[in-house]
C-alpha positions in Angstrom: -80.2 113.7 59.9 -80.1 110.4 61.6 -79.3 110.1 65.2 -77.1 107.4 66.7 -77.3 106.0 70.2 -76.3 108.2 73.0 -73.5 105.9 74.2 -70.7 104.4 72.1 -70.9 101.1 74.1 -74.6 100.8 73.0 -73.6 101.2 69.4 -70.8 98.6 69.7 -73.2 96.2 71.3 -75.8 96.6 68.6 -73.3 96.2 65.8 -71.2 93.6 67.5 -71.2 89.8 66.9 -73.9 87.7 68.4 -73.2 85.2 71.1 -71.3 82.1 70.1 -73.1 78.8 69.4 -74.9 77.0 72.2 -72.9 74.6 74.3 -73.4 72.3 77.2 -76.8 71.8 78.7 -78.3 74.6 76.5 -77.3 72.7 73.3 -78.6 69.4 74.8 -82.0 70.9 75.7 -82.3 72.3 72.2 -81.4 68.9 70.6 -84.0 67.2 72.9 -86.6 69.7 71.7 -85.8 69.0 68.0 -85.7 65.3 68.8 -89.2 65.5 70.2 -90.4 67.3 67.1 -88.7 64.7 64.9 -90.3 61.8 66.8 -93.8 63.3 67.0 -94.0 64.5 63.4 -92.4 61.4 61.9 -94.3 59.1 64.2 -97.7 60.8 63.7 -99.1 57.9 61.7 -98.4 55.5 64.5 -99.8 57.9 67.1 -103.0 58.2 65.1 -103.3 54.4 64.8 -102.7 54.0 68.6 -105.6 56.3 69.4 -108.0 53.5 68.4 -106.2 50.8 70.3 -107.9 48.7 73.0 -106.6 48.8 76.6 -106.5 52.6 76.6 -104.8 53.1 80.0 -102.0 50.7 79.3 -101.4 51.9 75.7 -101.4 55.6 76.9 -98.8 54.9 79.6 -96.5 53.0 77.3 -96.9 55.7 74.6 -96.0 58.5 77.0 -93.0 56.6 78.2 -91.9 55.7 74.6 -92.3 59.3 73.4 -90.4 60.8 76.3 -87.6 58.2 76.0 -87.4 58.5 72.2 -87.2 62.3 72.5 -84.5 62.2 75.1 -82.5 59.5 73.2 -82.8 61.2 69.9 -81.8 64.6 71.5 -78.8 62.9 73.2 -77.8 61.2 70.0 -78.0 64.5 68.1 -75.9 66.1 70.8 -73.2 63.5 70.9 -70.6 63.8 68.1 -69.6 60.2 68.4 -73.0 58.7 67.4 -73.2 60.5 64.1 -77.0 61.2 64.0 -78.0 61.5 60.3 -78.8 65.0 59.1 -82.3 65.7 57.9 -82.7 65.5 54.1 -85.5 65.0 51.6 -84.4 61.4 51.0 -84.4 60.5 54.7 -87.9 61.8 55.4 -89.8 58.6 54.3 -87.2 56.5 56.1 -87.7 58.5 59.3 -91.5 58.4 59.0 -91.4 54.6 58.7 -88.7 54.1 61.3 -90.1 56.3 64.0 -93.6 55.0 63.5 -92.4 51.5 63.7 -90.3 52.4 66.8 -93.3 53.9 68.5 -95.5 50.9 67.7 -92.9 48.4 68.9 -92.1 50.3 72.1 -95.8 50.8 72.9 -96.6 47.2 72.0 -93.9 45.8 74.2 -94.8 48.0 77.1 -98.5 47.2 76.8 -97.8 43.5 76.5 -95.8 43.5 79.7 -98.4 45.5 81.5 -101.2 43.1 80.4 -99.3 39.9 80.9 -97.4 40.6 84.2 -99.7 43.4 85.5 -96.6 45.4 86.2 -96.4 49.1 85.4 -92.7 49.0 86.2 -92.2 46.2 83.7 -94.0 48.2 81.1 -91.8 51.2 81.8 -88.6 49.2 81.5 -89.8 47.5 78.3 -90.8 50.7 76.6 -87.5 52.5 77.7 -85.4 49.5 76.6 -86.9 49.3 73.1 -86.8 53.0 72.6 -83.1 53.3 73.5 -82.2 50.3 71.3 -84.2 51.6 68.4 -82.5 55.0 68.5 -79.1 53.3 68.6 -79.9 51.4 65.5 -81.1 54.3 63.3 -77.7 55.7 62.3 -76.6 52.2 61.3 -79.7 51.8 59.1 -79.0 55.1 57.3 -75.4 54.0 56.6 -76.7 50.8 55.1 -79.3 52.6 53.0 -76.6 55.0 51.7 -74.6 52.0 50.5 -77.4 50.8 48.3 -77.1 51.3 44.5 -78.4 54.5 43.1 -81.3 52.8 41.2 -82.6 51.5 44.6 -82.3 54.9 46.3 -84.4 56.6 43.7 -81.7 59.0 42.4 -80.4 59.1 38.9 
């Protein structure tokens, strides 16, 4: 003989519907987390390449700024319905790897160049943030252009 809970409200709570989907800040934080995962995993080739770069302090600073900014920008773009951040698919993985790796290299390169030429950490920060935000804004447009390509170019039958 199976026993049920002692209270009918406990039974209703156990069997009842789960909480509704995340909204507001909770949804944004979750999207920023998944944006960080996307940027770090897809940009891993660039991060490996940057480990051997000269000017270690300048590169490290620009890389940290670029990763934080890219993560926040991707998370915000994923959260905003108006931007139309592309969904993850098998076809988009190579594009994301190339694009995020290139975005990291360009953002870090611009931040490092400003740091070395102008000896300004603030200039490095502004350059890395500016490039990162611009790159995230261009990615949905690139995916739309790639979807317009003929099927033989996309690799599908």
